[in-house]
N, C-alpha and C positions, 0 to 999 in steps of 0.2 A: 488491428493496431497500425499496420502499415498504411492503410487508407486514412486513418485518423491523423497520423504524423504527416502524411503527404498533404492533407487538407490544412493542417496547422502551418506547414511551411509556406503554402500558398497564401493563407491569410496574413502571415507575418510580413509580407511585402507591402501591405497597405494598412493605414491606421483605422482598422475596422474593429468596432466594439464586439467582443467575443464572449460568449457564455459557455463555460465548461460544466457539464453536469455528469454526475456519477456517484456511486456509493462512497461512503467514508472509507478512506484508505486506498482508493484505486489509483492515486497518483495525479490528481488534478493540478496540483502546484507544479509537479514535474513537467506536465504538458505545457503549463503556462510559461515556465522558464525556457522550455524548448522553443516555444513560439517567440519569446523575446530574443533568444540567441540566434534565431533564423532571420530576424528582422534587421532593417537598416539602423535600428535604435540600439543594437547590441552593446555599443560602447557607452551608452547612457544608463542611468540607474534602473534597476528592477526593484520596486518597492512592494513588498507583500504585507497585506493587512488582514488580520483575522477579525471580521466585523463583530463576531460574538464576544471578542475579548476587549472591545473598546467600550468603556462605561458610557452610559447615556449622557451623563453630565460633562464628559470630556470629549464628546464626539466632535464638536465644532473646532475646538483648539487643536485636537489631534489631526483632523482631516484638513482644516483650512489654515492653521497656524495662529499665532497670537503675538500681539505687539508688546514691547517692553513697557512695564509700568501699569498695565491694566489692573493689577492688584499688587499688594505688597509682596515684594520678593519675586515677582514674575519677570522673567527675562524673555527677550525676543526668541521666537522659535518658528521655523517654517512647518507647515503641515505636510501630511503625506502627499497630497495632490501637487503641491509646489515642489517637493523633493523629487517627485517622479517626472516632472516636466522635461520633455525631450526623450523620455524613456517609457517604461511600462509600469502601470499601476495594477496590481493584482489584488482584487477584493475577494477574499475567501469567506465562505459561509454568508453570502450576501442576503439570504432569506432571513437571517437573524437580525438584520438591521430594522430598527423601529420605523413605523410609518412616518413620523415627523422627520427623522433623519433621512429617510428615503426622499422626502420632498426637498430637503436641502441639497442632497447629492444631485437630484434631477436638475435643479436650478444651475448648478455648476456645469453640468454636462451640456446644458442647452446654451449657456453663455460662453463657455470656454475660459472662465476666469473665476478666481476665488478672492474673497475679502477676509483678511485675517481678523480674528476677534480683537476689538479695540481700534480698528482702522475703518476708514471710509473709502480708501483707495483700492480698487480692484486690481489684482495681479493676473495677467494672462497666463494660462497653463496649456501645454500641448502634451497630451498623454495618449498612449495606446492603452485602452481600458480592457482588462481581462477579468471577468468575474467567474466565481465558481460556487456551486451549491450542491449538497446531496439531496436537497428537497426539490421536487419538480416545481419550478416557478409558476408554470401555468396553473397548477392546482392551488398554489398559494394565492394567486390572483383571484381565482374563483372563490376562495375562502375569505377574501378580504384582508389577507395578511401581507400582501405585496401590491404596490401600486401598479396599475396596468400601464400607465404612461411610462414609468421607469422600466418596466419589463420590455417594452418595445424599443426602448433606448439602448438597453444593454444586450438584448438578444438579436443583434444584427446577423450574426453567424453563431450557430450552436455546434459544439463538439460534445459528443457523448462518449465517455470513457467506460468501456465494458468492465464488469466485475471480473475478478481474477478467475473465478470458477468457470468462466466462459472462454478462457484464453488458452485452453489445451496445454500443449507442451511448453508454452511460455513459462508455465509454473516452474519447470525444471531448469530452464535457462536462467530465470531470475534467481532461483534458489542457489545455483552454482555461482552466480555473480555475487550474491550476498556472502556466500561462504568464502570466496576468494578475498573479498574485502575484509571480512571479519578475521580471517586467519592472518592476514597481513597486519591488521591492527593489533592482534593478540600475539604476534610473533611466534606462531606455531606452524607446524607442517600443514601442507595442503590437505583438505578433506574432500572426500567424494561421498556420494549417496549410494547405498546398496540398492539393488533392484527392488527389494521389498519396500524399503523406505521411499523410493521414487514412486512406487505404486500407491503408497498411502498418501503422499503429497497430492497426487493426481485425483484421489478420491475424496479428499477432505473438501468441504464446501467453502472454506476461507471467508467467514463472515466479516473479518477485518481486512480482507483483501491483501494488497501488496505490503501494506504496513505490518500486518500480522505475519506474513511469510518472512519478512525481514527479521522480525523479533524471534520467530521460531528458529531460523538459521543461526542467529546470534547465540541463542540458548544452546543449540547443538554444538556450535563451535567452542563454547566455553566448557561444556560438560562431557563431550565425547573424548574417551581416552585414547582410542586407536586412530587409524588414518581413514577409517570408513565409518560413516554414520549408518548404524543399523536401525531397524524399526523401534527397538526398545530405547534408543537414544532420543526419540521424539517426545514431545510433552504429553502428559496425561490428558489434557484437553483434546488434543488431536486424536490420541489413541482410543479415547472413549466416545468419539463421535459415531453416530449410527452407521454410516457407510464404511468407515474404517474398521469398526468392529466386525461388520459382516464379512469384509474382505479377509481379516485375520482368522476368521472361523472357517474359511474354506480350506480344503485339504491340501492344496499344493500352491498356495500363494495366489489364488484367484483364477486359475485356468480351468477348474472344474466346479461343479455344483457343491454346495456345502454338504459335508458328510454328517451333519447333526452333532458333531463333537464340539462343544463350546470351548472357547479359549478362556482359561482362568484369568482373573484380574491380577493375580500375583505374577509379577514379571518373570521370576525365576522359573515358576511352574509353566508359564506360557512359553518361555524359551525352550524348555525341555520338550514340550508338546510339539513345537514347530520343527525342532530337529528330528523328532520321531517321524513327523509327517513327511519331511523332506527325504529322509532315508527310505521311507516306504514308497514314496513316489518315484525315487531314483532306483528302486529295486535293490537297495543295499549298496549301490555304487557311491562311495564317499565323495569322489570328485564331482559327480553330477549333483549330489545333495548339497555340497558346498556351493556350487554355482547357483542352485535354487535359492539358497539362503543369502547370497551376496558375500560369501566368504571365500578365502583361499582354502585349499585342501588341508594345509597345515593349521590354518585358523580353526577349521572344523575339528581337526584331531585334538587340538588343545582344549577346545570347548567340551568335547566329549569326555576328555580326561577329567575335567573339572566336575562334570555331571556324574561321573562314576556309575554306580549301580542304578541311578534313576533312569538310565537308558536301556536297562535290561529288557530284552525282547524287541527292541526297536533298532538295534544297530548291527543286524546281521549283514 
């Protein structure tokens, strides 16, 4: 990520068409905004357009603008390209653009000017073009879904945003950042992640990437009652994923091989089982068991009181 951002900062100093590729939710628009903020154009507009959300019939008027009086009730409006002139135009989901609209965009990029719908007078535009797609464009070109000439026009420099599952401990840094933001918005005390919850976040594959992590932390911030997010505060989708379930079935939070004892799907029963395992691993030392579980010694004592006889034989 540091190399990626260094490269983006270098690109930003020149009006070079840039293609950002990466899975959905990896933060491609965040990278595009970073590039804009690092550029000499930072005081000018940053216009973001989701190509998949622009209807085919409205593409020309939306992108190029329209003159007043073209149809009844139609007023003058600049298009996205003209609005972005002097700044940055970010085209997201570029691969979703139709072939006919790709040809229209290519013409504008080649000439550096747009002609509004209903006008014959071209308007010059000066934009830093940044495009993004989760679909490999080279593959789309081979399949005939994307124009080769437009591909070479937009792919002067390519930035590849890695999926969250490949970013290691960045997951925990991002999670804590989201928590601090969400706690401030919800006007609640600061939350931290227990060691077990951190381990689960690192083992989950994050198919929705950074966007999914942000949603997971917002959910935890809204539903966690204490000041520490424990594993049971995470969403069922995360807890029931393959790698996370394997981890939870290990005898001491993942530091030894699974002991064959499956973790119940009932959260109350699973919590009792984990407390028993922590006590067993800690040799009955409650302070050590509390540390394994990401609790204070007092927190563990209260938890054991609530569990009552369910811990018989496991809390010596």
